[in-house]
C-alpha positions as a printed NumPy array, in Angstrom:
array([[  1.829, -42.172,   2.887],
       [ -1.393, -41.971,   0.766],
       [ -1.868, -40.173,  -2.586],
       [ -5.466, -39.802,  -3.634],
       [ -6.447, -42.495,  -1.226],
       [ -3.722, -44.945,  -2.439],
       [ -0.873, -46.162,  -0.269],
       [  2.511, -44.909,  -1.753],
       [  6.056, -45.494,  -0.329],
       [  7.45 , -42.156,   0.749],
       [ 10.702, -42.801,  -1.264],
       [  8.613, -42.414,  -4.417],
       [  7.194, -39.122,  -3.638],
       [  9.325, -36.087,  -5.036],
       [ 11.091, -34.051,  -2.59 ],
       [ 11.656, -30.241,  -3.373],
       [ 13.621, -28.272,  -0.874],
       [ 15.655, -25.133,  -1.395],
       [ 17.422, -23.158,   1.254],
       [ 18.751, -19.597,   0.682],
       [ 20.107, -16.492,   2.204],
       [ 19.661, -12.956,   1.199],
       [ 18.239,  -9.59 ,   1.877],
       [ 15.754,  -6.974,   0.67 ],
       [ 15.978,  -3.301,   0.93 ],
       [ 13.041,  -0.897,   0.294],
       [ 13.185,   2.882,  -0.455],
       [  9.99 ,   4.812,   0.299],
       [  9.248,   8.277,  -0.771],
       [  5.607,   9.109,   0.472],
       [  5.713,  12.686,  -0.703],
       [  6.276,  11.615,  -4.408],
       [  4.279,   8.384,  -3.999],
       [  7.24 ,   6.32 ,  -5.029],
       [  8.382,   3.002,  -3.69 ],
       [ 11.438,   1.127,  -4.963],
       [ 12.777,  -2.237,  -3.734],
       [ 15.918,  -4.471,  -4.228],
       [ 16.121,  -8.157,  -3.306],
       [ 18.961, -10.593,  -3.517],
       [ 19.403, -14.131,  -2.263],
       [ 21.765, -17.02 ,  -2.928],
       [ 20.564, -20.627,  -2.693],
       [ 23.027, -22.942,  -0.983],
       [ 21.032, -26.105,  -0.947],
       [ 18.564, -27.17 ,  -3.63 ],
       [ 17.386, -30.877,  -3.861],
       [ 15.51 , -30.989,  -7.169],
       [ 17.061, -28.318,  -9.321],
       [ 20.205, -26.386,  -9.814],
       [ 21.282, -23.747,  -7.205],
       [ 21.272, -20.154,  -8.235],
       [ 21.268, -16.508,  -7.314],
       [ 18.286, -14.348,  -7.565],
       [ 18.305, -10.591,  -8.079],
       [ 15.017,  -8.796,  -8.258],
       [ 14.437,  -4.884,  -8.463],
       [ 11.37 ,  -2.776,  -9.022],
       [  9.408,   0.297,  -8.233],
       [  5.886,   1.409,  -7.875],
       [  4.532,   4.961,  -8.451],
       [  0.97 ,   5.81 ,  -7.469],
       [ -0.806,   8.395,  -9.818],
       [ -3.164,  10.45 ,  -7.447],
       [ -6.471,  11.405,  -9.011],
       [ -7.665,  14.537,  -7.157],
       [-11.183,  14.248,  -5.759],
       [-13.439,  16.975,  -7.135],
       [-14.126,  19.906,  -4.71 ],
       [-17.608,  19.714,  -3.053],
       [-20.3  ,  21.874,  -4.6  ],
       [-21.064,  25.194,  -2.614],
       [-24.532,  25.559,  -1.468]])
C-alpha cells in the first residue's frame, strides 16, 4: 500500500470501522409545512473508538412568504 507515493505496510495504517443497527422515523405534515424526525442506532462493533448509542431528533418548519398578486392591467 502507498501513502503519498511512499510504500507503507498495511498493518501501520489505522483501521476505522463501526457497525450499527437502528431505525429512523419521519413525521410529515404538508399542510402545516412541518417535518419531524427521530433516529436511533446502537453500535455493536467499533474498532477504533468506544461503542455507543445515538439518539437524534429534530424538526423543520417552512415559513411561506406569499407571492405578491400580479398587477391588474
